[in-house]
C-alpha positions, 0 to 999 in steps of 0.5 A: 321466600317464594310461594308455590303457584298453581295456575290450573287449580281446577284442571283443564276446566278454567283454561277451556272455559276461558278460551271459549269466552275469548273466542266468543268475544273475539267473534262478536267484536271482529264481526262488528268491525267487519260489518262497519266497513260495509255499512252506512256511515250513520250506523258505523259508530254503533257497530264499532262501539259494539265491537269494542265492548264485545272484544273488551268484555271477552278479554276481561271475562277470559282473564278472570275465569282463568284467574279462578284457577290461580292458586298460591299454596301458602296464602289466599288470593283475593281481588281489588274490585275498583282495579278489576273494573278499571282493567275492564275499562282499559280493555274496551278503550284501548281495543276501541282505538284499534277498532275505530281505526279500521272502521274510519281509515280503511283496511290498508296495510298500515291501518291494519298493522296499527289496529293490531298493535292497539288491539294487542296492547289492549289485551296486554294492558288489561291482563297486567292491570288485572294482575295488579288487582290481586291481593295476597300476603305477598307481592308479584314479581315478573320475568321481563323477557317473558312479559315481552314475549306475552305482549308480542304474542298478543300484538301478532295474533291480534293483527292477524285476527283483525286482518282476517276479519276484514279482508277474508270473506265467509263463515270459515274466515270469521270462525278462524279469525275468532279462534286466532283472537282466542289464541291471542288472548289466552296465549298472552294470558298464560305466557304472562302467568308463566312470568309471575312469581310470588314473593311472600311477605310473612313466612310465619303467617303465610304458612297457613295457606288458603284457597282463592276466594271466587265469590268476588269474581263470580258476581262481576262476571255475570254482567259481561257474560250477559252483555256478550249474550245480548250482543250475540243476539243482535249480531245474529239478526244482522241481515248481512250475516243471515243472508250472506254478503253475496245475497245481501248485496244482490237484494240491495241492488234489486231494491235500489233499482227503479221498477220499469214503467208500465206499458203504454196502452195500445188503443185500437186504430181509427177506422178509415173513412168511407170514400162514398160517405166522405162528401156528406160529412163535409161542411156545406159550402158558403155563398148559397150552396155554390162552390167556386173553383179557382180562377 
């Protein structure tokens, strides 16, 4: 017997909130990735690590906000906390591989493609590990073609988002890449959820039904949300973001240019000697005051 699944138990609230969190995490992470390409080598690991954690936290937060709307009519749904936290770690690590590839190997076509593949696989891996954390009186079954489609959506959209973040400049490009990243995450999630069916273990026990317990999820969501807020605050004070790239480059060029040397002082010219008083100023001739001419 299969259970009756409702993925929108709270209507459009959970999908909209999940998409906004995915956009926030994607915007922060892609901004850090683009910033690492244009920064000094000593600061590069920090920006890349912040970007990886931002994207991973955004993916994870999006997933479990969306899962708050996941409801099976015949059985309550819970979550295993260790597996849930493992999904967060996997998201940060796998996405971090793609982010560090862009930071250290440049923005060539091959690098961007590889980074997009790793980022998309991080999205997909987090989703399916997070799904394995669900606990109910039954087990999940998947439609393989739909699963493959969800992974393809994640990889393609993540590749486009990474490319846009590091090659197209400007606020609109950054906003657009974050929205594409949000589509990658939420599109992959709900496509993957369309592949799910629940086979109930005990028909008699399952008939009692139940609601999804959100109490274990809400406390775990607080940490990543706080992290995203702190990361957003740090990025807001980035001078490259505040001033814009053109003004920031101009300011750096002005600061690196040596100041011109001060003008040399112009002393007043020495007054010419008076020809009448010139002989008086000559020293006295030797040999008793007599001058000798030439032979």
